[in-house]
DRENTOR-901980 format. One record per atom (N, C-alpha, C, CB): x, y, z; residue number from 1; residue in one letter; atom name. Coordinates in Angstrom, 2 decimals. Glycine has a CB too. Layout:
<pts>
(pt (X; Y; Z); NUM; 'a'; 'CA')
...
</pts>
This chain:
<pts>
(pt (248.82; -51.47; -12.51); 1; 'x'; 'N')
(pt (248.44; -51.07; -10.89); 1; 'x'; 'CA')
(pt (248.12; -49.51; -10.96); 1; 'x'; 'C')
(pt (249.89; -51.36; -9.65); 1; 'x'; 'CB')
(pt (246.96; -49.14; -10.23); 2; 'x'; 'N')
(pt (246.12; -48.09; -10.71); 2; 'x'; 'CA')
(pt (245.51; -48.47; -8.94); 2; 'x'; 'C')
(pt (245.00; -48.33; -12.51); 2; 'x'; 'CB')
(pt (245.54; -46.60; -8.61); 3; 'x'; 'N')
(pt (244.78; -45.80; -7.34); 3; 'x'; 'CA')
(pt (243.38; -46.41; -7.37); 3; 'x'; 'C')
(pt (244.67; -43.96; -7.52); 3; 'x'; 'CB')
(pt (242.95; -45.91; -8.29); 4; 'x'; 'N')
(pt (241.16; -46.58; -8.73); 4; 'x'; 'CA')
(pt (241.07; -44.80; -8.70); 4; 'x'; 'C')
(pt (239.75; -47.99; -7.10); 4; 'x'; 'CB')
(pt (241.67; -44.23; -8.82); 5; 'x'; 'N')
(pt (240.98; -42.52; -8.72); 5; 'x'; 'CA')
(pt (241.25; -42.08; -10.14); 5; 'x'; 'C')
(pt (241.89; -41.24; -7.45); 5; 'x'; 'CB')
(pt (240.45; -41.06; -10.57); 6; 'x'; 'N')
(pt (240.47; -40.64; -12.34); 6; 'x'; 'CA')
(pt (242.01; -39.82; -11.86); 6; 'x'; 'C')
(pt (238.67; -39.26; -13.22); 6; 'x'; 'CB')
(pt (242.20; -40.10; -12.77); 7; 'x'; 'N')
(pt (243.79; -38.48; -12.92); 7; 'x'; 'CA')
(pt (243.77; -38.51; -14.68); 7; 'x'; 'C')
(pt (246.36; -39.19; -12.05); 7; 'x'; 'CB')
(pt (244.51; -36.93; -14.62); 8; 'x'; 'N')
(pt (244.54; -36.73; -15.88); 8; 'x'; 'CA')
(pt (245.02; -37.85; -16.64); 8; 'x'; 'C')
(pt (245.20; -35.67; -16.12); 8; 'x'; 'CB')
(pt (246.39; -37.79; -16.31); 9; 'x'; 'N')
(pt (247.14; -38.97; -16.59); 9; 'x'; 'CA')
(pt (246.94; -40.31; -16.35); 9; 'x'; 'C')
(pt (248.07; -38.84; -16.14); 9; 'x'; 'CB')
(pt (247.00; -41.58; -16.87); 10; 'x'; 'N')
(pt (246.43; -42.57; -16.29); 10; 'x'; 'CA')
(pt (247.46; -43.44; -15.62); 10; 'x'; 'C')
(pt (245.65; -43.24; -17.20); 10; 'x'; 'CB')
(pt (247.30; -44.15; -14.43); 11; 'x'; 'N')
(pt (248.56; -44.60; -13.75); 11; 'x'; 'CA')
(pt (249.30; -45.88; -14.60); 11; 'x'; 'C')
(pt (248.15; -45.08; -12.17); 11; 'x'; 'CB')
(pt (248.72; -46.70; -15.38); 12; 'x'; 'N')
(pt (249.34; -47.01; -16.11); 12; 'x'; 'CA')
(pt (250.02; -46.54; -17.34); 12; 'x'; 'C')
(pt (248.90; -47.61; -16.15); 12; 'x'; 'CB')
(pt (249.82; -45.30; -17.88); 13; 'x'; 'N')
(pt (250.58; -44.66; -18.74); 13; 'x'; 'CA')
(pt (252.26; -44.21; -17.91); 13; 'x'; 'C')
(pt (249.56; -43.33; -19.25); 13; 'x'; 'CB')
(pt (251.75; -44.02; -16.78); 14; 'x'; 'N')
(pt (252.64; -42.82; -15.81); 14; 'x'; 'CA')
(pt (253.54; -44.17; -15.96); 14; 'x'; 'C')
(pt (252.00; -41.98; -13.85); 14; 'x'; 'CB')
(pt (253.11; -45.44; -15.31); 15; 'x'; 'N')
(pt (254.64; -46.40; -14.87); 15; 'x'; 'CA')
(pt (254.56; -47.24; -15.76); 15; 'x'; 'C')
(pt (254.84; -47.27; -13.35); 15; 'x'; 'CB')
(pt (254.11; -47.21; -17.38); 16; 'x'; 'N')
(pt (254.65; -47.74; -18.45); 16; 'x'; 'CA')
(pt (256.03; -47.17; -18.71); 16; 'x'; 'C')
(pt (253.76; -47.57; -19.52); 16; 'x'; 'CB')
(pt (255.92; -45.36; -18.53); 17; 'x'; 'N')
(pt (257.31; -44.55; -18.69); 17; 'x'; 'CA')
(pt (257.71; -43.72; -17.54); 17; 'x'; 'C')
(pt (257.26; -43.58; -19.88); 17; 'x'; 'CB')
(pt (257.76; -44.60; -16.38); 18; 'x'; 'N')
(pt (258.31; -43.99; -15.49); 18; 'x'; 'CA')
(pt (260.05; -44.18; -15.40); 18; 'x'; 'C')
(pt (257.54; -44.42; -14.36); 18; 'x'; 'CB')
(pt (260.87; -45.00; -16.26); 19; 'x'; 'N')
(pt (262.35; -45.07; -16.78); 19; 'x'; 'CA')
(pt (262.76; -43.64; -17.48); 19; 'x'; 'C')
(pt (262.51; -46.36; -17.96); 19; 'x'; 'CB')
(pt (261.54; -43.43; -18.50); 20; 'x'; 'N')
(pt (262.03; -42.28; -19.36); 20; 'x'; 'CA')
(pt (261.77; -40.86; -18.92); 20; 'x'; 'C')
(pt (261.46; -42.39; -20.66); 20; 'x'; 'CB')
(pt (260.70; -41.02; -17.80); 21; 'x'; 'N')
(pt (260.79; -39.49; -16.79); 21; 'x'; 'CA')
(pt (262.04; -39.42; -15.67); 21; 'x'; 'C')
(pt (259.21; -39.35; -15.70); 21; 'x'; 'CB')
(pt (261.97; -40.92; -14.85); 22; 'x'; 'N')
(pt (263.93; -40.72; -14.40); 22; 'x'; 'CA')
(pt (264.84; -40.41; -15.20); 22; 'x'; 'C')
(pt (264.72; -41.93; -13.97); 22; 'x'; 'CB')
(pt (264.68; -41.12; -16.68); 23; 'x'; 'N')
(pt (265.95; -40.52; -17.15); 23; 'x'; 'CA')
(pt (265.91; -39.27; -18.22); 23; 'x'; 'C')
(pt (266.73; -41.66; -17.76); 23; 'x'; 'CB')
(pt (264.71; -38.31; -17.61); 24; 'x'; 'N')
(pt (264.93; -37.06; -18.43); 24; 'x'; 'CA')
(pt (265.08; -37.48; -19.96); 24; 'x'; 'C')
(pt (266.29; -36.26; -17.91); 24; 'x'; 'CB')
(pt (263.96; -38.55; -20.47); 25; 'x'; 'N')
(pt (263.96; -39.19; -21.73); 25; 'x'; 'CA')
(pt (262.55; -38.76; -22.30); 25; 'x'; 'C')
(pt (264.19; -40.83; -21.61); 25; 'x'; 'CB')
(pt (262.25; -37.96; -21.52); 26; 'x'; 'N')
(pt (260.30; -37.16; -22.11); 26; 'x'; 'CA')
(pt (260.39; -35.62; -22.61); 26; 'x'; 'C')
(pt (258.85; -36.94; -20.38); 26; 'x'; 'CB')
(pt (259.64; -35.12; -23.63); 27; 'x'; 'N')
(pt (259.17; -34.00; -23.23); 27; 'x'; 'CA')
(pt (258.93; -33.75; -21.94); 27; 'x'; 'C')
(pt (258.25; -33.79; -23.79); 27; 'x'; 'CB')
(pt (259.11; -32.06; -22.00); 28; 'x'; 'N')
(pt (259.01; -31.17; -20.69); 28; 'x'; 'CA')
(pt (257.59; -31.26; -20.21); 28; 'x'; 'C')
(pt (259.40; -29.57; -20.95); 28; 'x'; 'CB')
(pt (256.74; -31.22; -21.40); 29; 'x'; 'N')
(pt (255.48; -31.17; -20.97); 29; 'x'; 'CA')
(pt (254.75; -32.54; -20.13); 29; 'x'; 'C')
(pt (254.78; -30.82; -22.20); 29; 'x'; 'CB')
(pt (255.48; -33.41; -21.00); 30; 'x'; 'N')
(pt (255.23; -34.70; -20.24); 30; 'x'; 'CA')
(pt (255.90; -34.75; -18.66); 30; 'x'; 'C')
(pt (255.89; -35.94; -21.18); 30; 'x'; 'CB')
(pt (256.57; -34.40; -18.79); 31; 'x'; 'N')
(pt (257.22; -34.74; -17.52); 31; 'x'; 'CA')
(pt (256.22; -33.45; -16.35); 31; 'x'; 'C')
(pt (259.34; -34.44; -17.72); 31; 'x'; 'CB')
(pt (256.02; -32.67; -16.71); 32; 'x'; 'N')
(pt (254.94; -31.56; -15.94); 32; 'x'; 'CA')
(pt (253.66; -32.57; -16.07); 32; 'x'; 'C')
(pt (254.66; -29.73; -16.90); 32; 'x'; 'CB')
(pt (253.11; -33.54; -16.56); 33; 'x'; 'N')
(pt (252.12; -33.98; -16.43); 33; 'x'; 'CA')
(pt (251.96; -35.34; -15.17); 33; 'x'; 'C')
(pt (251.87; -34.21; -17.78); 33; 'x'; 'CB')
(pt (253.84; -35.94; -15.38); 34; 'x'; 'N')
(pt (253.83; -36.88; -14.55); 34; 'x'; 'CA')
(pt (254.19; -36.40; -13.21); 34; 'x'; 'C')
(pt (254.58; -37.85; -15.01); 34; 'x'; 'CB')
(pt (254.91; -35.06; -12.77); 35; 'x'; 'N')
(pt (254.93; -34.40; -11.61); 35; 'x'; 'CA')
(pt (253.66; -34.28; -10.93); 35; 'x'; 'C')
(pt (255.46; -33.23; -11.81); 35; 'x'; 'CB')
(pt (252.40; -33.98; -11.98); 36; 'x'; 'N')
(pt (250.78; -33.22; -11.64); 36; 'x'; 'CA')
(pt (250.53; -34.72; -10.93); 36; 'x'; 'C')
(pt (249.39; -32.59; -13.36); 36; 'x'; 'CB')
(pt (250.92; -35.72; -11.76); 37; 'x'; 'N')
(pt (250.00; -36.98; -11.39); 37; 'x'; 'CA')
(pt (250.87; -37.58; -10.33); 37; 'x'; 'C')
(pt (249.65; -38.13; -12.71); 37; 'x'; 'CB')
(pt (252.01; -37.85; -9.94); 38; 'x'; 'N')
(pt (252.75; -38.16; -8.57); 38; 'x'; 'CA')
(pt (252.01; -37.03; -6.89); 38; 'x'; 'C')
(pt (254.77; -37.63; -9.06); 38; 'x'; 'CB')
(pt (251.81; -35.73; -7.30); 39; 'x'; 'N')
(pt (250.91; -34.87; -6.50); 39; 'x'; 'CA')
(pt (250.09; -35.49; -6.12); 39; 'x'; 'C')
(pt (250.36; -33.87; -6.97); 39; 'x'; 'CB')
(pt (249.30; -36.29; -7.12); 40; 'x'; 'N')
(pt (247.61; -36.84; -6.77); 40; 'x'; 'CA')
(pt (247.67; -37.64; -6.20); 40; 'x'; 'C')
(pt (246.64; -37.30; -7.67); 40; 'x'; 'CB')
(pt (249.13; -38.82; -7.03); 41; 'x'; 'N')
(pt (248.69; -40.14; -6.39); 41; 'x'; 'CA')
(pt (249.34; -40.82; -5.80); 41; 'x'; 'C')
(pt (248.28; -40.92; -7.02); 41; 'x'; 'CB')
(pt (249.02; -41.09; -4.50); 42; 'x'; 'N')
(pt (250.49; -41.66; -3.57); 42; 'x'; 'CA')
(pt (251.28; -43.06; -4.14); 42; 'x'; 'C')
(pt (249.93; -42.16; -1.80); 42; 'x'; 'CB')
(pt (250.56; -44.15; -4.48); 43; 'x'; 'N')
(pt (250.61; -45.17; -4.82); 43; 'x'; 'CA')
(pt (251.83; -45.45; -6.21); 43; 'x'; 'C')
(pt (249.21; -45.41; -4.96); 43; 'x'; 'CB')
(pt (251.78; -44.37; -7.18); 44; 'x'; 'N')
(pt (252.45; -44.09; -8.01); 44; 'x'; 'CA')
(pt (253.83; -43.03; -7.86); 44; 'x'; 'C')
(pt (251.55; -43.78; -8.75); 44; 'x'; 'CB')
(pt (253.71; -42.40; -6.47); 45; 'x'; 'N')
(pt (254.63; -41.44; -5.87); 45; 'x'; 'CA')
(pt (255.52; -42.49; -5.23); 45; 'x'; 'C')
(pt (253.93; -40.30; -4.81); 45; 'x'; 'CB')
(pt (254.99; -43.39; -4.83); 46; 'x'; 'N')
(pt (255.41; -44.67; -3.55); 46; 'x'; 'CA')
(pt (256.41; -45.52; -5.22); 46; 'x'; 'C')
(pt (253.24; -46.09; -2.46); 46; 'x'; 'CB')
(pt (255.73; -45.65; -6.21); 47; 'x'; 'N')
(pt (256.85; -46.68; -6.93); 47; 'x'; 'CA')
(pt (257.78; -45.66; -7.64); 47; 'x'; 'C')
(pt (256.14; -47.88; -8.18); 47; 'x'; 'CB')
(pt (257.64; -44.40; -7.90); 48; 'x'; 'N')
(pt (258.68; -43.67; -8.46); 48; 'x'; 'CA')
(pt (260.09; -43.58; -7.56); 48; 'x'; 'C')
(pt (258.09; -42.29; -8.72); 48; 'x'; 'CB')
(pt (259.36; -43.20; -6.17); 49; 'x'; 'N')
(pt (260.51; -43.38; -5.22); 49; 'x'; 'CA')
(pt (261.55; -44.46; -5.12); 49; 'x'; 'C')
(pt (260.01; -43.41; -4.12); 49; 'x'; 'CB')
(pt (260.67; -45.66; -5.10); 50; 'x'; 'N')
(pt (261.40; -46.60; -5.15); 50; 'x'; 'CA')
(pt (262.33; -47.26; -6.58); 50; 'x'; 'C')
(pt (260.56; -47.36; -4.63); 50; 'x'; 'CB')
(pt (261.93; -46.68; -7.40); 51; 'x'; 'N')
(pt (262.62; -46.60; -8.77); 51; 'x'; 'CA')
(pt (264.09; -46.11; -8.68); 51; 'x'; 'C')
(pt (261.82; -45.62; -9.72); 51; 'x'; 'CB')
(pt (263.54; -44.84; -8.18); 52; 'x'; 'N')
(pt (264.52; -43.82; -8.18); 52; 'x'; 'CA')
(pt (265.58; -44.06; -7.65); 52; 'x'; 'C')
(pt (264.20; -42.81; -7.71); 52; 'x'; 'CB')
(pt (265.52; -44.94; -6.13); 53; 'x'; 'N')
(pt (266.29; -45.00; -5.19); 53; 'x'; 'CA')
(pt (266.91; -46.46; -6.11); 53; 'x'; 'C')
(pt (265.57; -44.99; -3.53); 53; 'x'; 'CB')
(pt (266.90; -47.34; -6.40); 54; 'x'; 'N')
(pt (266.90; -48.40; -7.02); 54; 'x'; 'CA')
(pt (267.90; -48.04; -8.17); 54; 'x'; 'C')
(pt (265.52; -48.82; -7.37); 54; 'x'; 'CB')
(pt (267.26; -46.59; -9.11); 55; 'x'; 'N')
(pt (268.97; -46.58; -10.37); 55; 'x'; 'CA')
(pt (269.89; -45.72; -9.65); 55; 'x'; 'C')
(pt (268.82; -45.65; -12.33); 55; 'x'; 'CB')
(pt (269.55; -44.83; -8.25); 56; 'x'; 'N')
(pt (270.31; -44.47; -7.47); 56; 'x'; 'CA')
(pt (271.63; -45.47; -7.60); 56; 'x'; 'C')
(pt (269.61; -44.38; -6.24); 56; 'x'; 'CB')
(pt (271.20; -46.31; -6.43); 57; 'x'; 'N')
(pt (271.88; -47.55; -6.04); 57; 'x'; 'CA')
(pt (272.79; -47.99; -7.22); 57; 'x'; 'C')
(pt (270.84; -48.68; -5.65); 57; 'x'; 'CB')
(pt (272.14; -48.73; -8.09); 58; 'x'; 'N')
(pt (272.99; -49.24; -9.53); 58; 'x'; 'CA')
(pt (273.89; -48.38; -9.52); 58; 'x'; 'C')
(pt (272.27; -49.24; -11.04); 58; 'x'; 'CB')
(pt (273.51; -47.16; -9.93); 59; 'x'; 'N')
(pt (274.50; -46.03; -10.66); 59; 'x'; 'CA')
(pt (276.05; -45.85; -9.72); 59; 'x'; 'C')
(pt (273.52; -44.29; -10.66); 59; 'x'; 'CB')
(pt (275.18; -45.82; -8.38); 60; 'x'; 'N')
(pt (276.83; -45.75; -7.21); 60; 'x'; 'CA')
(pt (277.49; -47.24; -7.49); 60; 'x'; 'C')
(pt (276.41; -45.63; -4.93); 60; 'x'; 'CB')
(pt (276.63; -48.58; -7.21); 61; 'x'; 'N')
(pt (277.85; -49.34; -7.47); 61; 'x'; 'CA')
(pt (277.96; -50.32; -8.80); 61; 'x'; 'C')
(pt (278.03; -50.16; -6.25); 61; 'x'; 'CB')
(pt (277.37; -49.74; -10.06); 62; 'x'; 'N')
(pt (278.16; -50.42; -10.70); 62; 'x'; 'CA')
(pt (278.16; -49.17; -11.91); 62; 'x'; 'C')
(pt (277.66; -52.05; -10.99); 62; 'x'; 'CB')
(pt (278.30; -48.22; -11.67); 63; 'x'; 'N')
(pt (278.04; -46.72; -12.82); 63; 'x'; 'CA')
(pt (279.69; -46.82; -13.25); 63; 'x'; 'C')
(pt (277.45; -44.64; -11.80); 63; 'x'; 'CB')
(pt (280.32; -47.26; -12.96); 64; 'x'; 'N')
(pt (281.83; -46.90; -13.47); 64; 'x'; 'CA')
(pt (282.59; -48.75; -14.52); 64; 'x'; 'C')
(pt (283.03; -46.39; -11.42); 64; 'x'; 'CB')
(pt (281.47; -48.96; -14.71); 65; 'x'; 'N')
(pt (281.60; -50.39; -15.24); 65; 'x'; 'CA')
(pt (281.35; -49.66; -17.26); 65; 'x'; 'C')
(pt (279.89; -51.80; -14.28); 65; 'x'; 'CB')
(pt (281.83; -49.91; -17.99); 66; 'x'; 'N')
(pt (282.06; -49.53; -19.00); 66; 'x'; 'CA')
(pt (281.24; -50.95; -20.00); 66; 'x'; 'C')
(pt (283.70; -49.17; -19.02); 66; 'x'; 'CB')
(pt (280.01; -50.38; -20.57); 67; 'x'; 'N')
(pt (279.27; -51.61; -21.52); 67; 'x'; 'CA')
(pt (280.14; -51.49; -22.93); 67; 'x'; 'C')
(pt (277.30; -51.29; -21.87); 67; 'x'; 'CB')
(pt (279.56; -52.60; -23.01); 68; 'x'; 'N')
(pt (280.86; -53.06; -24.37); 68; 'x'; 'CA')
(pt (279.32; -52.45; -25.60); 68; 'x'; 'C')
(pt (281.62; -55.81; -24.53); 68; 'x'; 'CB')
(pt (279.60; -51.43; -26.26); 69; 'x'; 'N')
(pt (279.09; -51.17; -27.47); 69; 'x'; 'CA')
(pt (278.23; -52.10; -28.33); 69; 'x'; 'C')
(pt (280.04; -50.87; -28.10); 69; 'x'; 'CB')
(pt (278.43; -53.13; -28.64); 70; 'x'; 'N')
(pt (277.69; -53.95; -29.28); 70; 'x'; 'CA')
(pt (276.38; -54.62; -28.70); 70; 'x'; 'C')
(pt (278.50; -54.80; -29.61); 70; 'x'; 'CB')
(pt (276.74; -55.01; -26.98); 71; 'x'; 'N')
(pt (275.91; -55.22; -26.47); 71; 'x'; 'CA')
(pt (274.64; -54.02; -25.49); 71; 'x'; 'C')
(pt (276.60; -56.09; -25.98); 71; 'x'; 'CB')
(pt (275.40; -52.71; -25.75); 72; 'x'; 'N')
(pt (274.70; -51.47; -25.64); 72; 'x'; 'CA')
(pt (273.68; -51.48; -26.82); 72; 'x'; 'C')
(pt (275.70; -50.22; -25.66); 72; 'x'; 'CB')
(pt (274.36; -51.91; -28.17); 73; 'x'; 'N')
(pt (273.20; -51.59; -29.14); 73; 'x'; 'CA')
(pt (272.40; -52.50; -29.84); 73; 'x'; 'C')
(pt (273.63; -50.90; -30.08); 73; 'x'; 'CB')
(pt (272.66; -53.77; -29.35); 74; 'x'; 'N')
(pt (271.33; -54.99; -28.86); 74; 'x'; 'CA')
(pt (270.22; -54.45; -27.96); 74; 'x'; 'C')
(pt (271.95; -56.35; -27.88); 74; 'x'; 'CB')
(pt (270.47; -54.21; -26.62); 75; 'x'; 'N')
(pt (269.69; -54.09; -25.30); 75; 'x'; 'CA')
(pt (268.76; -52.48; -26.50); 75; 'x'; 'C')
(pt (271.06; -53.62; -23.23); 75; 'x'; 'CB')
(pt (269.32; -51.43; -26.85); 76; 'x'; 'N')
(pt (268.56; -50.41; -27.40); 76; 'x'; 'CA')
(pt (267.76; -50.64; -28.69); 76; 'x'; 'C')
(pt (269.42; -49.39; -27.60); 76; 'x'; 'CB')
(pt (268.28; -51.78; -29.57); 77; 'x'; 'N')
(pt (267.78; -52.09; -30.57); 77; 'x'; 'CA')
(pt (266.31; -52.97; -29.75); 77; 'x'; 'C')
(pt (268.95; -52.88; -31.58); 77; 'x'; 'CB')
(pt (267.07; -53.58; -28.90); 78; 'x'; 'N')
(pt (265.33; -54.96; -27.95); 78; 'x'; 'CA')
(pt (264.30; -53.66; -27.77); 78; 'x'; 'C')
(pt (265.75; -56.06; -25.38); 78; 'x'; 'CB')
(pt (264.62; -52.65; -26.92); 79; 'x'; 'N')
(pt (264.41; -51.49; -26.31); 79; 'x'; 'CA')
(pt (263.44; -50.98; -27.41); 79; 'x'; 'C')
(pt (265.74; -50.64; -25.97); 79; 'x'; 'CB')
(pt (263.90; -50.32; -28.80); 80; 'x'; 'N')
(pt (263.17; -49.74; -29.43); 80; 'x'; 'CA')
(pt (261.47; -50.63; -29.94); 80; 'x'; 'C')
(pt (264.18; -49.33; -30.47); 80; 'x'; 'CB')
(pt (262.14; -52.35; -30.33); 81; 'x'; 'N')
(pt (260.66; -53.20; -30.38); 81; 'x'; 'CA')
(pt (259.84; -53.49; -29.72); 81; 'x'; 'C')
(pt (260.61; -54.14; -30.61); 81; 'x'; 'CB')
(pt (260.46; -53.44; -28.36); 82; 'x'; 'N')
(pt (259.01; -53.53; -27.22); 82; 'x'; 'CA')
(pt (258.16; -51.99; -27.51); 82; 'x'; 'C')
(pt (259.66; -53.60; -25.05); 82; 'x'; 'CB')
(pt (258.90; -50.95; -27.66); 83; 'x'; 'N')
(pt (258.08; -50.00; -27.45); 83; 'x'; 'CA')
(pt (257.47; -49.27; -28.63); 83; 'x'; 'C')
(pt (258.70; -49.22; -26.68); 83; 'x'; 'CB')
(pt (257.85; -50.29; -29.42); 84; 'x'; 'N')
(pt (256.68; -50.30; -31.11); 84; 'x'; 'CA')
(pt (255.58; -51.20; -31.19); 84; 'x'; 'C')
(pt (257.49; -50.83; -32.64); 84; 'x'; 'CB')
(pt (255.96; -52.05; -29.97); 85; 'x'; 'N')
(pt (255.02; -53.36; -30.01); 85; 'x'; 'CA')
(pt (255.19; -54.32; -30.86); 85; 'x'; 'C')
(pt (253.75; -53.12; -30.23); 85; 'x'; 'CB')
(pt (256.26; -54.35; -31.57); 86; 'x'; 'N')
(pt (256.68; -55.48; -32.31); 86; 'x'; 'CA')
(pt (257.01; -56.57; -31.36); 86; 'x'; 'C')
(pt (257.84; -55.17; -33.21); 86; 'x'; 'CB')
(pt (256.69; -58.11; -31.84); 87; 'x'; 'N')
(pt (257.31; -59.22; -30.52); 87; 'x'; 'CA')
(pt (258.74; -59.42; -30.74); 87; 'x'; 'C')
(pt (256.59; -60.91; -30.50); 87; 'x'; 'CB')
(pt (258.86; -59.86; -29.81); 88; 'x'; 'N')
(pt (260.92; -59.53; -29.82); 88; 'x'; 'CA')
(pt (261.27; -60.97; -29.10); 88; 'x'; 'C')
(pt (261.77; -57.69; -28.43); 88; 'x'; 'CB')
(pt (262.38; -61.48; -29.98); 89; 'x'; 'N')
(pt (262.82; -62.85; -30.27); 89; 'x'; 'CA')
(pt (262.94; -63.08; -28.54); 89; 'x'; 'C')
(pt (264.44; -63.03; -31.41); 89; 'x'; 'CB')
(pt (262.86; -64.31; -27.93); 90; 'x'; 'N')
(pt (263.69; -64.28; -26.66); 90; 'x'; 'CA')
(pt (264.92; -64.58; -26.66); 90; 'x'; 'C')
(pt (263.28; -65.01; -25.78); 90; 'x'; 'CB')
(pt (265.34; -64.98; -27.80); 91; 'x'; 'N')
(pt (266.97; -65.59; -27.42); 91; 'x'; 'CA')
(pt (268.09; -64.63; -28.78); 91; 'x'; 'C')
(pt (267.02; -68.00; -27.79); 91; 'x'; 'CB')
(pt (267.66; -63.49; -28.91); 92; 'x'; 'N')
(pt (268.30; -62.49; -30.03); 92; 'x'; 'CA')
(pt (269.55; -61.34; -29.35); 92; 'x'; 'C')
(pt (266.83; -61.47; -30.73); 92; 'x'; 'CB')
(pt (269.36; -61.58; -27.73); 93; 'x'; 'N')
(pt (270.14; -60.66; -26.98); 93; 'x'; 'CA')
(pt (271.27; -61.79; -26.91); 93; 'x'; 'C')
(pt (269.44; -59.98; -25.47); 93; 'x'; 'CB')
(pt (272.53; -62.20; -27.17); 94; 'x'; 'N')
(pt (273.48; -62.30; -26.39); 94; 'x'; 'CA')
(pt (274.76; -62.06; -25.91); 94; 'x'; 'C')
(pt (273.46; -62.80; -26.42); 94; 'x'; 'CB')
(pt (275.39; -62.08; -24.99); 95; 'x'; 'N')
(pt (276.39; -62.05; -24.23); 95; 'x'; 'CA')
(pt (277.59; -62.36; -24.87); 95; 'x'; 'C')
(pt (276.18; -62.77; -23.26); 95; 'x'; 'CB')
(pt (278.55; -62.00; -25.10); 96; 'x'; 'N')
(pt (280.13; -62.72; -25.53); 96; 'x'; 'CA')
(pt (281.14; -62.30; -24.41); 96; 'x'; 'C')
(pt (280.84; -62.08; -27.19); 96; 'x'; 'CB')
(pt (281.59; -63.01; -23.82); 97; 'x'; 'N')
(pt (282.63; -62.50; -23.14); 97; 'x'; 'CA')
(pt (283.81; -61.98; -23.91); 97; 'x'; 'C')
(pt (283.01; -63.44; -22.30); 97; 'x'; 'CB')
(pt (284.13; -60.83; -22.97); 98; 'x'; 'N')
(pt (285.36; -59.76; -24.14); 98; 'x'; 'CA')
(pt (286.66; -60.52; -23.85); 98; 'x'; 'C')
(pt (285.68; -57.64; -23.61); 98; 'x'; 'CB')
(pt (287.24; -60.73; -25.29); 99; 'x'; 'N')
(pt (288.57; -61.37; -24.93); 99; 'x'; 'CA')
(pt (289.28; -60.23; -24.45); 99; 'x'; 'C')
(pt (289.35; -62.12; -26.12); 99; 'x'; 'CB')
(pt (290.19; -61.39; -23.43); 100; 'x'; 'N')
(pt (291.55; -60.67; -22.92); 100; 'x'; 'CA')
(pt (292.95; -60.39; -23.73); 100; 'x'; 'C')
(pt (291.98; -61.46; -21.83); 100; 'x'; 'CB')
</pts>
């Protein structure tokens, strides 16, 4: 997605790293660039607002569930593969039911 206007920080870059921004998982200098971009680009600001609302809704509805450690590790490992540009197997993340 792009608004078609030139920006210091490209719309694609902003949208690719939107959750890092939402989760405050990026350096402050990059956060400042994103804030500036949102001031200039209404489509990206709209997308940011939507994703922020979804994140808050999920937290409110599901924020109290404990995530199994092994699942968390698998998901984080998969995210690392995706961020590094490596191929990600389709079937490497499996969820096993917790035994009672």
